N, C-alpha and C positions, 0 to 999 in steps of 0.2 A: 405221091401219097405220103402223108406224114403220120397218120393215126391209124392204128390197128385195133379194131374192136374184137372182143372175145366173148362169145356166147358159150359159156362153159370154160372154167379155169382150173381144171384138174391137172393130172399129170402131164398130158400133152399140151393143153392150153397154157398152163403155168410155165412150162419149159419154153414154149414158143414166145411167151411174153418177155421172159428174161432175154432171149436171143434178140428179139425185136428191139428192145430198149438198148441193148449193147450195140445194135446196128444203127441207132440214131432215131428210131421211131418213138412216138408217144403211144401208150397203150391204155385202153379202157377195158376193165375186166368185169365180168358178171358171172353169176351162177344161179342156180335155182333156189338157193337158200338166202339170198339177199346180200347187199354190198357189205354189211357189217361183218359177215363171215370171211371176207377177203382182206381184212385189215392187216394181218400179219404178212400176207403175200405182197401187198402194196408197199408196206414199210420196207420189206426186203428189197424189192425192185427199185424203189426210190422215187424221186419227184416226177419222173416222166410217166408214172402209173397212177391210175385212180380207179376206184371201184364204183360201179353204177348198177342200175337194173339192166336186164337183158334188152329191154326196149331201148334204153338209152345207149347201150353199147352198139346196137344195130344202127341207131341214128348217127352216132358220133364217128364210127369207123369209116375211113376211106376204103379200107380193105377189112373184111370181117371173117374171122375164123369161127366156124361152128364146130364145137368139140363136146357134144352132149351124147349120152347113150342113144342109140338109134330109136329105142322105144319112146323117147321124148322129142323126136324131131318135129312133131306137129306143134310143139310149144314155141318154136322159133318164129318170131314175128315177120310175116311176109312183107308188109307194106313199106317199112323203112329200108328194106334191103333191095327194093326195086332198082335195077340198073347197076347194082354194086357187084363187085367180085366177091364171091363167098368161097372160102377154102373149107372143104369138108374133110375132116380128119377121121370120120367114123367108119366102123365096120359092123357087120351083122354077127352077133353072137347069140344064137337061139337060147342058150342057157341063161342069158341076162335079159334079152329082149322079148322072149317068147317066140313061138313059131309064126313066121310071116310067109304065107303060101306063095306069094309072088317071088320071094327070094329063094325059098326052098326049091321051086321049080326052075330057077334061073331065068324066069321070064323078064326080070329086070334086076337092077342092082340097087344097093342102099343109097348111093349118091343120086341115082335117077329118082328115087322116092323123094329125096330132099329137093331136087330140082322141080319135081312136080308140085311140091308144097310151096316152093318159091318161084312161081312161074316167070317173074320179071327179073329175078336175080341171075347172075352168071356163075354157076357153080363149077368149081374145079376140085377134083378129088386129089388130095395130097396129104402127106404126113401120117397116113393110116397104116403104113407098112413098116414103121420103124419104132422100136421100143423107146420110151421117153428118156431113159438114161442115155442111150446111144445118141438120140437126137441132141441132147445137151452137150455131149462130149466130142462129137465128130465134126463140127464145123471147122472149116479151114479157109484161108484166104484164096481168092481167085487165082488159078494157075498152079496151086500146090499139087505136087505129085500124088499126095494121099487124100485129095479132096473127094468126098462122097457125093453121090447123086441120088435124087429121089424121083420116082415116076410121078407124072401128072397126067390127068385125063380131063377133058372138058370139051364142050361143043362150041365155045366162043374163042376165036383166035386171040383177040385182044385181052381177054381174061387170062388166057394161058401165058401171054407175054408179060402181063403184070405179075403173075405168079412166079415166072422165071426171075424177074427183077427182085422180087421179095426174097426168093430162095438165095439168089446170088449175094444179096446184102447180108443175109444171116449166115452165109458160109457154105452153101450147097450148090451143086449143079442140078440141072433138071433133065429128065428124059421124057419126051412126049410119047405117051402110050396110045394116043389117039383120042377119039370122042369119049364122052362121059361113060358110055356103056362099056368101054374097054377097061374101066376101073376094076372089072372082075378079074383082070389079068394079074392084079397084085393084092387081092383080098386074102383073108385068112385061108390057109391050106395051099397056097401057091408058092412057087419057087422064090419070088421076090419078097415074100412076106417075112420080115423079122430076121431070119437066120443069116441073110446075106450081110448083115451088119454085125454079126457075132463072130468072135474069134473061135468059138467052139459052139456048134449047134446045140449041145447039151447044157451049155452054161452061158446064159444071156447076160451075165454080170460083166463080161469083158467084150468091148466093142472091137470091130475091125472095119477099116474103110471099105466102101464099095463104090467104085467109080462108075463113070458112064458106061463103059463097055461091060462091066460085070452086071449092071442093072439091065442093060439091053439083052445080054445073054439069058438072064433069068426070065425076062418077059418072053423071049423066044422059046424058052423051055415050056412055058405055059401053052404057047401056040402049037408046039410039037405034040403036046399031050392031048390037046383038045380034039 
């Protein structure tokens, strides 16, 4: 995979685009407001980045990051994503997205809603549990003692393998949390969400590494509380 498409290029998407280019990928960026609004970000990232429409980003990406508010997930184009690995960075925030009965009752998860909307894509939930500032500052080389890990969940083994490769190239290890439904183990309000990458739980301005074992322990804490 050489090109990463971005449907949504905000805090998480823009940060990931910078990391991807630093790791040797080309990136195609899109948002809901049009390519012209991404001119400054493209200029900052450099010649390996370009701005396109969401449809073009879905078509061009070998790997596609979906990083839009959950309330907008139905605007993601299904057809060009058929067969592709889709990295879902999203979370359900009722104050932003409105109340969604299926999620309020825990009958399903936000990533499963996206998978339902993209029936032929291979959705993996990742990057949803880390603050964008920490995402940009915590990458480390493979084997570094202070390398951080991110949980991933998905129903397709090959898609999770591709996600592991992408994470490794941008500076992170991966912890497999299980099938896509297990993304609930690191959604907002859980132990692995956010604070495990913070030096101080009351101050998210300063990051702290969270390696494989720390992430596994945080996932296990959710299981113990369930």
